[in-house]
Structure formats: C-alpha cells, structure tokens
C-alpha positions as CSV (number, residue, x, y, z in Angstrom):
1,M,0.0,0.0,0.0
2,N,1.0,3.6,-0.4
3,F,1.8,5.3,2.9
4,E,1.2,9.0,3.5
5,D,3.1,11.5,5.6
6,P,2.9,10.8,9.4
7,I,-0.1,12.2,11.1
8,Y,-1.0,12.8,14.9
9,I,-4.2,11.0,16.1
10,I,-5.4,13.1,19.2
11,R,-8.0,11.5,21.6
12,Y,-10.0,13.0,24.4
13,S,-12.2,11.5,27.1
14,E,-14.7,13.7,28.9
15,I,-15.5,15.7,25.8
16,G,-17.0,12.6,24.3
17,L,-19.6,12.4,27.0
18,K,-21.0,15.8,26.2
19,G,-24.1,16.6,24.1
20,P,-23.7,17.5,20.5
21,R,-23.6,21.3,21.1
22,A,-21.2,21.1,24.1
23,R,-19.1,18.7,22.3
24,N,-18.7,20.7,19.1
25,R,-17.9,23.8,21.2
26,M,-15.1,22.0,23.3
27,E,-13.6,20.3,20.3
28,Q,-13.2,23.8,18.6
29,T,-11.7,25.2,21.7
30,L,-9.3,22.2,22.0
31,V,-8.3,22.7,18.3
32,K,-7.7,26.5,18.9
33,N,-5.6,25.8,22.0
34,I,-3.5,23.3,20.2
35,L,-2.8,25.7,17.3
36,E,-2.1,28.5,19.9
37,G,0.4,26.3,21.7
38,L,2.2,25.4,18.4
39,R,2.3,29.0,17.3
40,K,4.0,30.0,20.6
41,K,6.7,27.5,19.7
42,G,7.1,28.8,16.1
43,Q,5.2,25.8,14.5
44,N,2.3,25.6,12.2
45,A,-0.1,22.6,11.5
46,V,-3.3,21.6,9.9
47,I,-6.0,20.1,12.0
48,K,-9.0,18.2,11.1
49,R,-12.0,17.0,13.3
50,E,-13.7,13.7,12.4
51,K,-16.0,11.5,14.6
52,G,-14.5,11.6,17.9
53,R,-10.8,12.0,16.7
54,I,-8.7,15.0,16.0
55,Y,-6.1,14.7,13.4
56,L,-2.9,17.1,13.1
57,S,-0.8,17.0,9.9
58,S,1.4,19.3,7.9
59,Y,3.8,20.0,10.8
60,S,7.6,20.4,10.5
61,R,8.9,19.2,13.9
62,D,7.3,16.1,15.7
63,D,9.4,16.9,19.0
64,I,7.6,20.2,19.3
65,V,4.3,18.8,18.4
66,S,4.6,16.2,20.9
67,Y,5.7,18.7,23.6
68,V,2.7,20.8,23.0
69,L,0.1,17.9,23.0
70,E,1.5,16.5,26.2
71,R,0.7,19.8,27.8
72,T,-2.6,20.7,26.2
73,M,-5.6,20.5,28.7
74,G,-8.4,18.2,27.4
75,I,-6.0,15.8,25.5
76,K,-6.2,12.1,27.0
77,T,-3.8,10.5,24.6
78,F,-2.1,11.0,21.3
79,S,-0.1,8.9,18.8
80,L,2.2,9.6,15.9
81,A,0.7,7.3,13.1
82,I,1.6,6.0,9.6
83,T,-1.6,6.3,7.4
84,G,-2.9,5.2,4.0
85,K,-6.1,4.3,2.2
86,I,-7.2,0.7,2.0
87,N,-9.7,-1.5,-0.1
88,G,-9.7,-4.4,2.2
89,L,-8.0,-6.6,4.8
90,S,-5.2,-7.7,2.5
91,D,-3.9,-4.0,2.2
92,I,-3.8,-3.8,6.1
93,V,-1.8,-7.1,6.2
94,D,0.6,-6.1,3.5
95,G,1.1,-2.6,5.0
96,S,2.0,-4.3,8.4
97,V,4.5,-6.4,6.8
98,D,6.1,-3.5,5.0
99,L,6.3,-1.5,8.2
100,Y,7.2,-4.0,10.8
101,S,8.9,-7.1,9.3
102,S,12.4,-5.6,9.7
103,K,11.6,-4.2,13.2
104,I,10.6,-7.3,14.9
105,H,13.6,-9.6,14.3
106,G,14.5,-11.2,17.7
107,K,11.6,-9.4,19.3
108,T,8.2,-10.4,20.6
109,Y,5.1,-8.4,19.6
110,A,1.4,-8.0,20.0
111,V,-1.3,-6.6,17.7
112,R,-4.1,-4.4,18.9
113,S,-6.9,-3.3,16.5
114,H,-9.8,-1.0,16.7
115,R,-12.2,-0.4,13.8
116,R,-15.0,2.0,13.0
117,G,-17.2,2.1,9.8
118,T,-18.6,-0.5,7.5
119,H,-16.2,-3.3,6.4
120,T,-16.2,-6.9,5.2
121,F,-13.8,-7.9,8.2
122,R,-13.9,-7.7,11.9
123,S,-11.3,-6.3,14.4
124,S,-10.4,-9.8,15.3
125,D,-9.8,-10.7,11.6
126,I,-7.2,-7.8,11.5
127,V,-5.4,-9.2,14.6
128,R,-5.3,-12.7,13.2
129,G,-4.3,-11.7,9.8
130,V,-1.4,-9.3,10.7
131,G,-0.3,-11.6,13.6
132,D,0.1,-14.5,11.3
133,A,1.9,-12.5,8.6
134,L,4.5,-11.0,11.1
135,Y,5.1,-14.3,13.1
136,P,7.9,-15.5,10.8
137,Y,9.9,-12.5,11.3
138,S,9.7,-12.5,15.2
139,S,10.6,-14.2,18.3
140,G,6.9,-14.8,19.0
141,V,3.7,-13.3,20.3
142,D,3.6,-11.9,23.9
143,L,0.3,-10.3,24.6
144,K,1.1,-9.1,28.2
145,N,4.5,-7.7,27.7
146,P,5.6,-7.4,24.2
147,D,8.8,-5.8,22.9
148,L,6.8,-4.2,20.2
149,E,3.2,-3.2,20.5
150,I,1.4,-2.7,17.2
151,F,-1.8,-0.7,17.1
152,I,-4.0,-0.6,14.0
153,E,-7.0,1.7,13.9
154,V,-9.3,1.6,10.8
155,R,-11.8,4.2,10.1
156,D,-13.8,3.8,6.9
157,N,-11.4,3.5,4.1
158,R,-8.3,4.6,5.9
159,V,-5.9,2.8,8.3
160,Y,-3.5,4.1,10.9
161,F,-0.4,2.3,12.2
162,F,1.2,3.4,15.5
163,N,3.2,2.0,18.3
164,S,2.2,4.1,21.4
165,K,-0.3,6.1,23.1
166,I,1.3,9.1,24.8
167,K,-0.5,10.5,27.7
168,G,-1.8,14.2,27.7
169,P,-3.0,15.9,31.0
170,G,-6.6,14.8,30.4
171,G,-9.5,17.0,31.7
172,L,-11.3,19.7,29.7
173,P,-10.0,22.3,27.1
174,L,-8.7,25.5,28.8
175,G,-11.4,28.2,28.3
176,S,-14.3,25.6,28.0
177,E,-15.4,26.6,31.8
178,G,-15.7,29.7,33.8
179,K,-12.7,31.9,34.9
180,L,-11.2,31.7,38.3
181,T,-8.7,33.7,40.2
182,A,-5.9,31.9,42.0
183,L,-4.2,33.3,45.1
184,V,-0.5,32.4,44.6
185,S,2.1,32.8,47.3
186,G,5.8,31.9,47.4
187,G,5.1,28.2,48.2
188,I,4.9,25.1,46.1
189,D,1.1,24.5,46.5
190,S,-0.7,27.4,44.9
191,P,0.7,27.0,41.4
192,V,-0.3,23.3,41.5
193,A,-3.8,24.2,42.7
194,A,-3.9,26.7,39.8
195,W,-2.9,23.9,37.4
196,Q,-5.4,21.5,38.8
197,M,-8.2,24.0,37.9
198,M,-6.8,24.7,34.5
199,K,-7.0,21.1,33.9
200,R,-10.8,21.4,34.5
201,G,-11.1,23.9,31.8
202,C,-11.0,27.1,33.9
203,P,-9.0,30.0,32.7
204,V,-7.0,31.2,35.7
205,D,-5.9,34.7,36.7
206,I,-3.3,35.2,39.3
207,V,-3.3,37.4,42.4
208,F,0.0,37.5,44.3
209,C,0.4,39.5,47.5
210,S,3.9,40.9,47.4
211,L,5.5,41.6,50.8
212,A,8.9,42.8,49.3
213,H,8.7,43.6,45.6
214,P,10.5,42.8,43.5
215,Q,12.4,40.1,45.6
216,D,9.5,37.9,46.4
217,T,7.9,38.6,43.1
218,I,10.8,37.1,41.2
219,G,10.4,33.7,42.9
220,M,6.6,33.7,42.2
221,I,7.0,34.6,38.6
222,K,9.6,31.9,38.2
223,S,7.2,29.4,39.5
224,I,4.3,30.4,37.3
225,I,6.1,31.0,34.0
226,P,5.7,27.2,33.2
227,L,2.1,27.2,34.1
228,Y,1.3,29.7,31.2
229,E,4.3,29.0,28.8
230,D,3.8,25.2,28.8
231,W,0.1,24.5,29.9
232,G,-1.8,27.8,29.5
233,H,-2.0,28.0,25.7
234,G,-5.5,29.3,24.9
235,Y,-5.6,32.0,27.5
236,N,-3.6,35.2,28.1
237,A,-4.0,35.4,31.8
238,R,-4.1,38.6,34.1
239,I,-1.3,38.5,36.7
240,H,-2.1,41.0,39.5
241,I,0.9,41.9,41.8
242,V,-0.4,43.6,44.9
243,D,1.9,45.3,47.4
244,C,0.6,44.0,50.8
245,S,3.5,45.4,53.0
246,M,1.2,47.8,54.6
247,L,-1.2,44.9,55.6
248,I,1.6,43.2,57.4
249,D,2.3,46.5,59.3
250,E,-1.4,46.8,60.1
251,L,-1.7,43.3,61.5
252,T,1.6,43.1,63.5
253,L,2.3,46.6,64.5
254,S,-1.1,48.5,65.1
255,G,-2.1,46.5,68.2
256,K,-5.7,46.0,66.8
257,Y,-5.5,42.2,65.9
258,T,-4.9,39.2,68.0
259,L,-5.2,36.6,65.1
260,P,-2.8,37.9,62.5
261,N,-2.2,34.6,60.7
262,I,-6.0,34.1,60.2
263,E,-6.8,37.7,59.6
264,F,-4.1,38.0,56.9
265,K,-5.8,35.2,55.0
266,R,-9.2,36.9,55.3
267,A,-7.7,40.1,54.1
268,I,-6.1,38.5,50.9
269,Y,-9.4,36.7,50.3
270,M,-11.1,40.1,50.2
271,L,-8.4,41.4,47.8
272,A,-8.8,38.3,45.4
273,K,-12.7,38.6,45.5
274,K,-12.4,42.3,44.5
275,I,-10.0,41.7,41.7
276,G,-11.8,38.6,40.6
277,L,-15.3,40.2,40.4
278,A,-13.9,43.1,38.4
279,S,-12.5,40.6,35.7
280,G,-15.5,38.3,35.5
281,S,-14.1,35.5,37.8
282,C,-16.4,32.9,39.3
283,G,-14.3,32.2,42.4
284,I,-10.9,31.9,44.1
285,I,-8.5,29.1,44.0
286,T,-6.2,28.5,46.9
287,G,-3.5,25.9,47.6
288,E,-4.7,25.2,51.2
289,S,-4.4,21.6,52.6
290,V,-6.0,20.6,55.8
291,G,-3.4,20.9,58.7
292,Q,-0.5,21.7,56.6
293,V,0.2,25.1,58.4
294,S,-1.5,27.0,61.3
295,S,-4.0,28.8,59.2
296,Q,-5.2,25.7,57.5
297,T,-6.7,23.7,60.4
298,P,-10.4,23.0,59.8
299,E,-11.3,25.5,62.5
300,N,-9.3,28.3,61.0
301,L,-10.5,27.6,57.5
302,M,-14.1,28.0,58.8
303,A,-13.3,31.2,60.5
304,I,-11.5,32.7,57.6
305,Q,-14.4,32.2,55.1
306,S,-17.2,32.8,57.5
307,G,-19.6,35.2,55.8
308,F,-17.5,35.3,52.7
309,D,-19.9,35.2,49.8
310,F,-17.6,34.3,46.9
311,P,-16.8,30.7,46.0
312,I,-13.4,29.2,47.2
313,Y,-11.9,26.2,45.3
314,R,-9.3,24.2,47.3
315,P,-8.2,21.2,44.9
316,L,-5.5,20.2,47.2
317,I,-7.5,20.1,50.4
318,S,-6.7,16.4,51.1
319,W,-3.2,16.2,49.6
320,D,0.0,15.3,51.3
321,K,3.0,17.7,50.8
322,D,4.8,14.9,48.9
323,E,2.0,14.6,46.4
324,T,1.9,18.2,45.7
325,T,5.8,18.4,45.4
326,D,5.8,15.5,43.0
327,L,3.2,17.1,40.7
328,A,4.9,20.4,41.0
329,R,8.2,18.8,39.8
330,R,6.3,17.2,36.8
331,I,4.6,20.2,35.5
332,G,7.6,22.5,36.1
333,T,6.6,24.8,38.8
334,F,8.9,23.5,41.4
335,T,11.7,25.8,41.3
336,G,13.7,24.6,44.4
337,E,13.6,28.2,45.7
338,N,10.6,28.2,47.9
339,I,10.4,31.5,49.7
340,G,7.9,30.0,52.3
341,E,4.2,30.6,53.0
342,Y,2.7,33.8,54.2
343,C,1.9,32.2,57.7
344,A,5.6,32.2,58.4
345,L,5.4,35.9,59.1
346,F,3.2,35.0,62.1
347,A,5.0,31.9,63.3
348,E,5.8,33.2,66.8
349,K,2.2,32.6,68.2
350,P,0.1,31.1,65.5
351,V,-3.6,30.5,66.3
352,I,-4.8,27.1,65.3
353,K,-8.4,27.2,66.5
354,A,-9.9,30.7,65.9
355,K,-13.4,31.5,66.7
356,V,-15.6,33.0,64.0
357,S,-16.8,35.6,66.4
358,D,-13.3,36.9,67.2
359,I,-12.2,37.3,63.8
360,N,-15.5,39.0,62.7
361,R,-15.3,41.3,65.6
362,E,-11.6,42.4,64.9
363,M,-12.2,42.7,61.1
364,V,-15.4,44.6,61.3
365,N,-13.5,48.0,60.7
366,Y,-10.8,46.7,58.4
367,K,-10.7,49.1,55.4
368,L,-7.4,48.6,53.7
369,T,-8.6,46.7,50.6
370,E,-8.9,49.9,48.4
371,D,-5.6,51.4,49.6
372,I,-3.7,48.2,48.8
373,L,-5.3,47.7,45.3
374,R,-4.2,51.2,44.4
375,L,-0.5,49.9,44.7
376,S,-1.2,46.9,42.4
377,I,0.6,46.0,39.1
378,T,-1.2,44.1,36.4
379,L,0.4,42.4,33.5
380,R,-0.5,39.6,30.9
381,S,1.0,36.1,31.1
382,S,2.4,36.7,27.7
383,D,4.6,39.4,29.1
384,L,5.9,37.3,32.1
385,V,9.2,36.1,30.7
386,E,10.4,39.7,29.8
387,Y,9.0,41.0,33.1
388,Y,11.0,38.3,34.9
389,R,14.2,39.2,33.1
390,T,13.7,42.9,34.0
391,L,13.1,42.0,37.7
392,L,16.2,39.9,37.9
393,R,18.3,43.1,37.4
394,E,16.7,44.6,40.5
395,N,17.0,41.6,42.8
396,A,18.9,42.6,45.9
397,E,19.3,39.1,47.4
398,Q,22.9,38.9,48.5
399,T,25.1,36.2,47.1
400,E,28.3,37.4,48.7
401,V,28.2,38.5,52.3
402,P,29.6,42.0,52.7
403,E,32.4,41.9,55.2
404,E,31.0,44.9,57.0
405,A,27.4,43.5,57.2
406,V,25.6,43.2,60.6
407,L,24.0,39.7,60.5
408,V,20.4,40.0,61.7
409,D,18.4,37.0,62.6
410,L,14.7,37.4,62.2
411,G,13.6,33.8,62.5
412,S,14.6,32.4,65.8
413,S,12.1,32.8,68.4
414,Y,13.9,30.9,71.4
415,G,17.5,30.8,72.5
416,D,20.6,32.1,70.8
417,S,20.8,32.5,66.9
418,P,22.2,29.4,65.1
419,I,24.5,31.8,63.2
420,P,27.6,32.8,65.1
421,N,28.1,36.6,65.7
422,S,24.6,37.4,64.4
423,V,22.0,39.4,66.4
424,K,18.6,38.2,67.0
425,V,15.9,40.9,66.5
426,H,12.2,40.6,66.5
427,P,10.8,41.7,63.2
428,A,8.6,44.3,64.8
429,E,11.7,46.0,66.4
430,I,13.9,46.0,63.3
431,R,13.5,49.7,62.5
432,E,14.3,50.5,66.2
433,F,17.4,48.2,66.0
434,V,18.7,50.0,62.8
435,N,18.0,53.5,64.1
436,R,20.0,52.6,67.3
437,N,23.0,50.8,65.6
438,G,23.4,53.2,62.6
439,R,21.4,53.9,59.5
440,D,24.6,54.1,57.5
441,R,25.6,50.4,58.2
442,V,24.9,47.5,56.0
443,Y,22.5,44.8,57.3
444,L,22.1,41.3,56.1
445,L,18.7,39.9,57.1
446,F,18.1,36.2,57.4
447,C,15.4,33.7,58.6
448,K,14.7,30.0,58.0
449,K,12.4,30.2,54.9
450,G,13.5,33.8,53.7
451,L,10.1,35.5,53.9
452,Q,10.6,37.5,57.0
453,S,14.0,38.6,55.7
454,T,12.7,39.4,52.2
455,H,9.9,41.4,53.6
456,W,11.9,43.5,56.1
457,S,14.9,44.2,53.8
458,G,12.4,45.5,51.3
459,I,11.0,47.9,53.9
460,L,14.5,49.0,55.0
461,R,15.6,49.7,51.5
462,S,12.6,51.7,50.7
463,E,13.6,53.9,53.8
464,G,17.1,54.4,52.5
465,I,19.0,51.6,54.4
466,K,21.4,49.3,52.6
467,A,19.7,46.1,53.7
468,F,19.9,42.6,51.9
469,H,18.2,39.4,52.7
470,T,18.8,35.6,52.5
471,T,18.0,32.3,54.2
472,E,19.7,30.7,57.1
473,S,20.9,27.8,55.0
474,K,22.4,30.0,52.3
475,L,24.2,32.1,54.8
476,R,25.6,29.0,56.6
477,E,26.9,27.8,53.3
478,K,28.7,31.2,52.6
479,L,30.2,31.4,56.2
480,A,31.5,27.8,55.8
481,T,33.8,28.9,52.9
482,G,35.9,30.9,55.4
483,K,35.9,33.9,53.1
484,V,33.6,36.0,55.3
485,K,34.8,37.9,58.3
486,D,31.9,37.8,60.7
487,Q,31.3,41.2,62.2
488,Y,29.2,42.9,64.8
C-alpha cells in the first residue's frame, strides 16, 4: 500500500460524554488551543476533526508537536501514526509487513486493533491476519509484555498504524469552563492548585500579595512561567501583583489584631474577591491543605471564610505535601527556591483554632482593601518572561556576604541565633534596631524560609537603608567557605 506523511491522532475522554452542542464547542476550543500552543513554539499545522478524533498534519517538527500535545488540557492520549487508504483486509496485512517485518527480528510483539465504519472484516480478523503474517519475522507473540506493540486503527477506508499512546493531561480544554482567580504565594502548593483547575477547563488569573517587591515577586513569577508558557495556551491570563506590605504592618504593629495569621488570610481573600469580580471571575483558588500550616486547620478555614460570599476552590485540600511536590516537579512549577508561605510571618504565636466571632469582631472595621489595590501592578501572562528578566536586574538578594554587614536573625524565637556573631531581632523591632545601631551600616537579614528577611529588607531599602536578605541555610553555606569575616 502507499503510505502518506505521518499524522497525529489526538484523543479526548470527557468531551466525548457531552451533548452535541457542548461537544462541538469543546472540540473547537481544543483545536484552537493546540494551534495556539504550536504558534508560541514557532510551528504551524493543519488540524481536522472527525468522529471523536482530531487529526494533526502538515507540521515540521514532531518533537515540538509532541511537547505541546503532552501539555494541552483536554487531551487524553495521542499517537504519531503512519496512514494510508485501503480497499480491504489484504491491504492492512501487506502494510503491516512492509512497516514491521524488519523491526521485529528477535523481538516479541502484540497486535491491537480498533475499527469504525462498515467493512467486510472484523477487528479480530485484523489481529489474526497481521499476527500470522508477522510471526515468521519475530521471536513470537507476547500479549502481556511485548517488545513491540502494534496498534492498528481502521476508520472507513483509511488505516492508521502506531506503536504507542502518549498521555496528555486529560481534563477539559482550557477556556471551556468559567474563569477563576488563584491566590498564589511563594510556596509550592498554589501553582499546583491553579494547574489543577486549569485542567478542569478554567482560565486562571493570578493574584500575588507581594511583601517585598521585587524580591519575592521574582520567585513567584519563576514558578508560574511554566504554568502559562507550557500549559496555558488558549488564555492570556492577567497577573495581579499587589503590594501587601502595609497589610503586614497593620496586622503586626497596630495592636488591633490578635489573630494575624487568620486575619491575613481573610484580608487577601477580600483582595482576590475584589479583583476577581472586576474581571469576571467565578471564584478563588487556593493551595490550602488541611493541617499543613496553622491557618489551614478546619477550625481556621471555617473562621477565615465565614460570611465570605464568593466561592473558594481548594483542589489540594486532602493532598500530602509529597503529592503536591511530585506534581509540581512534573509540571515544572517547582523551582527549588521556595520562599515560604505567608503564615511564616506570624510563626511566633500562631492561632490554630480561631473563633468566628473573634475574627469577625476584629475585622469589622478593616478598610485597607482599596488602599492596597491602588498599589497593584497588572500584566499579562504573555509578558511574564520579559518582566521576569527585568526584575532579575533589580533583585537585591545577597549572593556574597559583605564583610562589614551586620547579620540579623529574624527567624529564631527561642534561645541564641544558630549563626555565630549574628544578632537576634524581633521583626517588629527591626526599625528601632537599625536606628539605634546606625542607618549608614549594611544589614544582612536572614530567617529560615527567607520570607521575613525578604519582607523587612525591602522595607528598610525603601527607607534608604542598605539592607539585603537571605535564608539561614544559604548564609551558613557562605560562612562555611571561610571567606567571610563575621562582624558585629
């Protein structure tokens, strides 16, 4: 038989369960998203829809096509196939011998067949005929664990030969369901939660509460670039970067609040709701998981969302950290530079069983939402890579410890600091400490996760102080080289 150029067979699962109108709409969305993903990679292709299958042809690089299809929401599996027209069973058998007789020497094989349309033969006839024809060239048939698996799909007068079914993410095409807004922090969980809802067809915008822009923003953007560059084709998301440093000051320094780890979450829920409603969002996504940190106990989650009249989606609510980390690695959002969760800012006396009445009473006069939103930055996901490169030039994380730096430990609540010759300072007293010891000196702030040090170094720099930040582990590595003269 005459073989034509290779073609991709693209399969879906849930779309096939929809009614005709919804199915047609979702197929169109899926095709649009595939073409958009290829365009972003500099590729073109021709796509045809036909009876539960999507066929992609006229492409130039199969490695790029496979990369995009593996990351397109709504695709269950796909295969790169050799195809041609047939008149009967003998054409299929002859084509199989032409394709595989030289490939199965010394190997076992299995033949799988699927057929659709009106034919004079059955699928079992294909398996038997091809199996018998290839047997003399092989080491035998092994239906359970063959060296080579041969799939033969017949549709009307056309046959497709392929050897594998490559998995896509599954789910529904991005853009086929309503828009959501994800609250993304510096942790591993929230980008994974956003990905999970994108997989369900929801376009996802991002709200990030920055505590020390641009330092913490850099880590956040690094984690979500793969979310949109690799998985987000079909939607140009809005990324909202909100300066929440005044919120931390309000909760920790004003003396009005006794549940800061809980009230911070309520406050950023309110921010996300305001932003989401303005852009047509149907709800908020969070990366919360029961019991993972102090603000995520069942009691606290109930208190946080009590009276909150906007849907909250928590796709990771029952996940272990290992499960989340494994998926983050697989989808590319795990950067290895986790800056920590917001609750690390309130780690000294976290509340694990807040009362709804207490949080409602303390937040009744909270009015910072509008002030905070005035300090927000909004960009599109298509601009993320360039914006990230720009921010890198402004990053003030100290890779070399200045010899004259005062080492300030913001993270140890009890006992002496674990770093020799450093000074332990409570975050609320850092300004007083700097004023007392000299505003013209250099300060290197550190803590366990890097969130406290990032936040407060940003504040000090905004006030004209030469302040840098790092984590305890990174500082320990630098000091171990012996190149740093510890001073204070």
